[in-house]
N, C-alpha and C positions, 0 to 999 in steps of 0.2 A: 308384319313381323316386327319391324323396328319400333313402331308405335307401342305395341303391346309389351315388348321387352322393356321399354322405358317405363311404362306404367307399373311393371312388376319389379322395378329397381334393378334390372339386369341389362342396362344399356350396353351395346357393344363398344369396344374400345376404339373402333374405327369403322367407318362405312365408306366403301369405294364405289364410285359411279364411273363406268366406262363411257367415254365420249363416243357417240355414234351419230350418224345422220338420221335422227329420229323423226317420227311423225310429229306434226305441229303440236298436238295436244300434250305429248310427252315433253317436248322442248319447253313449252310454257309452264309445265308443272315442276320441272327440275328445280328452278330457283325457289319456288314456293316451298317445296319439301326441304330443300337445303336450309331455308330460313327457319323452318320448324325445328330441324335438327340443331341448328345453332342456338335457338332459343331454349332448347332442352339439354344443352351441354353435350350433344353427340358429335364427336369429331368426324369430319367427312372431307373427302378429297375427290376431285375428278381426275381420272387417269386417261391417257391417250396413247394409242398405238403409234410408235415412232419408228420409221425406217432408218436404219443406221447406214445401210449401203445402197445408195441410189444409183450407182453405176453411171449409166448414160442418161438417166431420167431426171426431170425436175423433182425436187423433194416433195413427198406426199405424205399424208397422215392417215385419214380415215378410210373406211371401206369404199366409199364412192370414189375418192381420188385414186385409190389403188386399182380399182376396176378400170377407170378411164385411162390410167397410165399404161396398163397392160392390155387394153383392148379386149376385155372379157366381162363376164357377168359374175355376181357373187356365187359362191360355190353351191348354195342351196338351189340355184336355178338348174344345176346339173345333178341334183339329188344327193349332194354331199352336205356336210355340216361343219366346215372348218371356219366359217365366218366368226362365230362366237369364240372359238378357240384362239384365233389369231388376234382379233380386235377387241375382245372383252377379257378373256381369261389371261392371255399372255401379258398385257400391260399391268393387270392387277398383280399377277405373280411377281413381275419385275419390281413393282413398287414395294410389295411386302418384303421382298428379300433385302431391301435397304431400309426397312422400318426398324428403328432401334428396339422397341419392345419385342418384335418377332426375333430379331437377331439374338437378344438376350435369352429368350426362351429356348431357341435352338442350341445356343452355347451351353445351356444347362441341361441339355438332353430332353427337353420337353417339346411338345407339338403345339402349334397354333390352331385354335378352334375356328373353323369357318362355319358361318351360319348361312344356311340356304333356305330360301323362302318357298319351298314347295308345300302346297296345302293338300288337303284330302279330297279335292275334286278329281273327277275322272281323268282329265288331261294331265294334271300333276302326278296322279298315281302312276301314269305311264312314264313320266320323266323320272320319278323316284325309282321305279323298278329298273330303269336303265342305269341309274347311279348306285343302287344298293350294293353294298359289298366292296365298293371302291376303297382301296387302301393307299395311303400316301406316307412317305417317310417324314414329311414336314407338317402335315395337317391331319387333324381330326375333323369330322364333319357332323354337324348337328342340324336337325330340321325342326325348329321350334313349332311351326304351325302344325306339323304332323303330330308332334308330342301332345299338343293341345286338342287335337281332333278337329281343327278348324277347316271349314270349307271356304270356297270363294265368297259365299254370302256373308260368312262371319268376318272375313277380311274387309268387305265393303262396309259393313256396319261399324267396324272398328275405325276405319278411315273417316267415316261421316261423324262419329262421336268425337273425334279429335278436331272437328271443325275444318277439315281439309276437303278440297273438291274431289270428285270421283277420279280415280286413276284408270284411264283406258289402257288398252293393250299396247305394250311397248314393242316397237319393231322399227327397223329402218323403213323409210318411206318408199323404198323400192324393193322390199322383201318379197320373195315369191309367195310367202304366206299371206300377203295382203288380199283382202276380199274386195270385190268390185265396189261396194259402197265406201270402203276406205279410200280407194283410189279416187272416187268421185268427190270425196271431201277434201282432197289435197289442193293447196293453192297453185296458181299457174306456175310459180317459180319452180316448185318441185315436179310438176308435170313435165315441164320443159327439160329438167334434168333426167327424167326417166326416158324421154325420147332421145336425148343425147346419149345416154348410157347404152340403150339398145342399138342405136345407129353406130356407135363406136365399136361395139362388139360384133355387129352383123357379119362382117367378112369372115369371121372365124367360127360362126355358129353352124354346126352340122347336125347335132342330135336334138337340139331344142329350137323352138321358134322365137323365144324371148324369155322375159323374166317369169312368165307363167308356164314355161316349159312347152306344153302342148295344148292345143285347143280342146275344149270340152263343149257340151251343149249349152253351157251358160256363159262362156267367155272365151276369147281367143287366147292363144299361147303367148302372144305379144301384147304387152301393156300399151305400146304405142298404137296398135290397131284398135284397142279398146278406147283409148283417149280420142282417137279420130272418130270412131263410130258413135261415141257419146257426145261429140262436139264439145269436149272439155277444153280444147284449144282450137284456135282457128287453123283450118287445114293449111293455109299459106304459111303459118308459123311452123307447123310440123314439117312441111316440105322444105322450108328454108334451113331448119336445123339439120335434117337428114342430108341435104345436098351439100352444105358447107361446113358445118361445125366439126365433124370428125377430121376432115382434111386440114382445117385450120389448126386443130389441136395437134395433129401429127407434125405440122410445120413448126409449131411452137416447141414441141419436144425435140425435134431435130436441131432447132436453133439453140435451145437451152443446153444441149449436149456439148456444144462447143465453148461453153462458158465455165470457168473454174467453179467447183462446187460451192465454195464460200460466197460466190456472187451470183450463183444460178437462181433464176426466178422459180418460185414454187408453183405447183399445180394450182394452188388457191388463187394465185394472181391471174391465171388464165380463166378460172371459173368466175372470178369477180367480173372480168370483162364479158364473159358469156351471160352472166346474170343481169348485167346492165340492160340487155335486150328485153328483159321481162319487166323492167321498172318503167313506170310512166315518166316520160321526159317532161321537165318543167316547161310551161308555156313561155314563149319568147315575149319579153316586155316590148310593148309598142314604142317605137321611136318618138321622142318628143321634139325632134328636129322638124323644122318646116319643110314641106314637100316642095321641091323645085321642079318645074315643068319647063322643058325646053321646046321651043317651037321649031 
C-alpha cells in the first residue's frame, strides 16, 4: 500500500510502526523498509506501548514482558483479541494525539485519514467486513488496496518491483496463530522464551493447555510440548527453564517491588539475564603461565 501510494504521488504524511516481539523475518525487514521510506521521503516512527502505572511490578513495555509480569498468556490464547488493541492501536492513538498536523486538523473541525492495508484476498475480506461501517469522531478510514482491487499477489508483485525482499506474515513469535512450521523456524532464543512464557502462566491455566489453546490431531495445545516432541531444544534445557525460571522471575519481581520506582530494575534486565543462558559462552583462553607440579 505504501509503495504504491508513493508511486502515485500520494505518500502518507506519517507511517507508524508498533514495536512488537516479532518473528525474526519481520524484525530483519523493518529497518530495510524504514530505509526505503527514508529514501522516498516518507516520514515514519516506531511507537511502543508504555505502562504508566507499574504499581508493585518492575517496569515493562511489550506484550511478552506484560505476560511474564502478570503470569498469563496473550489474550488470543483465550480466544480474545485485545493484544492488538492494547499494544498496537493504543500507542499509535496516543502518538497521533500529540502530532501537530493531527491537532491542527482536529482544531479546525476536520478528521485525520487513516490508511489501512486490507487487500481483496479472502482473509482480508473477512477483516474488512468486521471493520466496515466503523465511525470515529477523530478519523476517516480509507482502504487503498481495496479501492484498487488488489489481491495479495498484486501486493507481492509491487514489493518485488520496488526491489524489496518478500514480506512474510507479521506476528508475535509466540502468537497462537503461529503454524508448526513457523515455530520450527524460530531460533533457540525465542523457543526458550516460549517455554518460559508457558511455564510462567501454567499455574493459572484452567481452560487452555498453552499458547495453542487445545490439542488437535496435528499439534498439541502447548507449544512447549511441540518444541520438546520436535527436539527443537534439548530436553534438559526445557526442564531447567520450567523448574527454575518462573520461580527466579517471581523472586526478582518481589525484590523489585521494594525498590523506589525511579530506581527499580526493568523486566528487560531480568530477560537479559535469562537470555544469556541461550548464548554460547566464549571459550576460556588457555593460561600462558608455566605449570607447576608439586611432589
